[in-house]
C-alpha positions in Angstrom: 0.0 0.0 0.0 1.4 3.4 -1.0 1.9 5.9 1.8 -0.1 9.1 1.4 1.9 12.2 2.0 0.1 15.3 3.2 1.5 18.5 1.8 0.5 22.1 1.0 1.2 24.2 -2.1 2.1 27.8 -1.8 2.9 30.5 -4.3 6.0 32.7 -4.4 7.4 31.4 -1.0 10.6 29.6 -2.2 13.8 30.6 -0.5 17.3 30.4 -2.1 18.2 27.7 0.5 15.2 25.5 -0.5 15.9 26.0 -4.2 19.5 24.9 -3.8 18.5 21.9 -1.7 16.0 20.7 -4.3 18.4 21.4 -7.2 21.2 19.4 -5.6 18.8 16.5 -4.5 18.2 15.5 -8.1 21.8 15.7 -9.3 21.6 18.7 -11.6 25.1 19.6 -10.7 26.2 23.0 -9.3 23.2 25.3 -8.9 23.2 28.9 -10.0 24.8 31.4 -7.6 22.7 32.9 -4.8 22.2 36.2 -6.6 21.0 34.4 -9.8 18.5 32.4 -7.8 17.2 35.4 -5.9 16.7 37.3 -9.2 15.3 34.3 -11.0 12.7 33.7 -8.3 11.8 37.4 -8.1 11.4 37.6 -11.9 9.4 34.4 -12.2 5.7 34.9 -13.1 5.0 32.4 -10.3 6.8 29.8 -8.3 5.1 27.0 -6.4 6.5 25.2 -3.4 5.2 21.9 -2.0 5.7 21.7 1.8 5.5 18.7 4.1 5.9 19.1 7.9 7.6 22.6 7.4 10.0 21.1 4.8 9.9 22.2 1.2 9.8 18.9 -0.8 9.0 20.2 -4.3 9.0 23.2 -6.5 8.2 24.5 -10.0 8.1 27.9 -11.6 6.9 29.8 -14.7 8.8 32.4 -16.6 7.9 34.4 -19.7 5.7 37.3 -20.8 2.5 35.8 -19.4 0.4 36.3 -22.5 2.2 34.8 -25.5 4.9 32.5 -24.2 5.7 30.9 -20.9 8.1 28.2 -19.8 7.8 25.9 -16.9 11.1 25.4 -15.2 12.7 23.7 -12.2 10.0 21.1 -11.5 11.7 19.2 -8.8 10.4 16.9 -6.1 12.8 15.4 -3.5 13.6 11.8 -4.6 12.1 10.3 -1.4 8.8 12.0 -2.2 8.7 11.3 -6.0 5.8 9.1 -7.3 3.3 10.4 -4.8 1.5 12.9 -7.0 3.4 16.0 -5.8 5.0 16.8 -9.1 1.6 16.3 -10.8 -0.1 18.8 -8.3 2.6 21.4 -8.9 2.3 21.0 -12.7 -1.5 21.3 -12.5 -1.1 24.4 -10.4 1.4 26.1 -12.8 -0.7 25.2 -15.9 -3.9 26.5 -14.3 -2.1 29.8 -13.4 -1.0 30.3 -17.0 -4.4 29.3 -18.4 -6.1 31.8 -16.1 -3.6 34.5 -17.3 -4.6 34.1 -20.9 -6.2 37.1 -22.6 -9.8 36.5 -23.8 -9.9 34.6 -27.1 -6.1 34.0 -27.2 -3.8 31.1 -26.7 -0.6 30.9 -24.7 2.2 28.6 -25.6 3.8 26.8 -22.7 7.3 25.3 -23.2 9.6 23.3 -21.0 12.8 21.3 -21.1 12.5 17.7 -19.7 15.0 15.7 -17.8 16.0 12.4 -19.4 13.2 9.8 -19.2 10.4 12.2 -18.2 8.7 12.9 -21.6 5.8 10.6 -20.7 5.2 12.4 -17.5 4.8 15.7 -19.3 2.8 14.2 -22.2 0.1 13.4 -19.6 -0.5 17.1 -19.3 -0.8 17.6 -23.1 2.8 18.5 -23.9 4.3 17.1 -27.1 7.7 16.9 -28.6 7.9 19.4 -31.4 9.4 18.1 -34.6 12.4 20.0 -35.8 11.0 19.5 -39.3 7.9 21.5 -38.3 9.4 24.8 -37.0 13.1 24.1 -36.5 15.0 22.9 -33.6 15.3 24.3 -30.1 18.6 26.1 -29.6 20.3 27.4 -26.4 23.2 29.6 -25.6 25.2 29.8 -22.4 27.0 33.2 -22.1 29.0 34.9 -19.3 28.8 38.6 -18.5 32.2 39.0 -20.2 30.7 37.7 -23.4 32.2 34.2 -23.3 30.0 31.7 -25.0 30.4 28.1 -23.9 28.8 24.6 -24.2 28.1 22.9 -20.8 29.4 19.4 -20.5 25.9 18.0 -20.9 25.7 19.4 -24.5 26.4 16.9 -27.3 28.0 18.3 -30.4 26.1 17.7 -33.6 28.1 16.7 -36.6 25.3 16.3 -39.1 24.5 19.9 -40.0 
């Protein structure tokens, strides 16, 4: 029998400390520096935290312009709490917030980047993998303040241009 975990969801309450703890719990490597996290949380359209017994056990956030394009980022649930519906509840909360922000008679595109092996989880909410044949591929750039552009170690180099 699966253990039921009682938790609450709250908006815009994440601390830098909790963000770092969650980030590190899933092995995403070195988290952004404190000032980046502070600014990122402040500039998010919304962040959602899941709390169990005064401990933040999950988070997710939305960035974007709020009316044309939004991205869901940093959906993380502590490994010991995964598979208990917490990530699903956070996603439903974030998607509902974006939906409710839509202007009358308009659509908002919601994008996200998935971790390896989680495509099926996001497909349950209506997300799909966009074909690069349809509108082109997704591209990223990592750049430092001094203008240095670099590829993180997780980026594979394409040779079939």
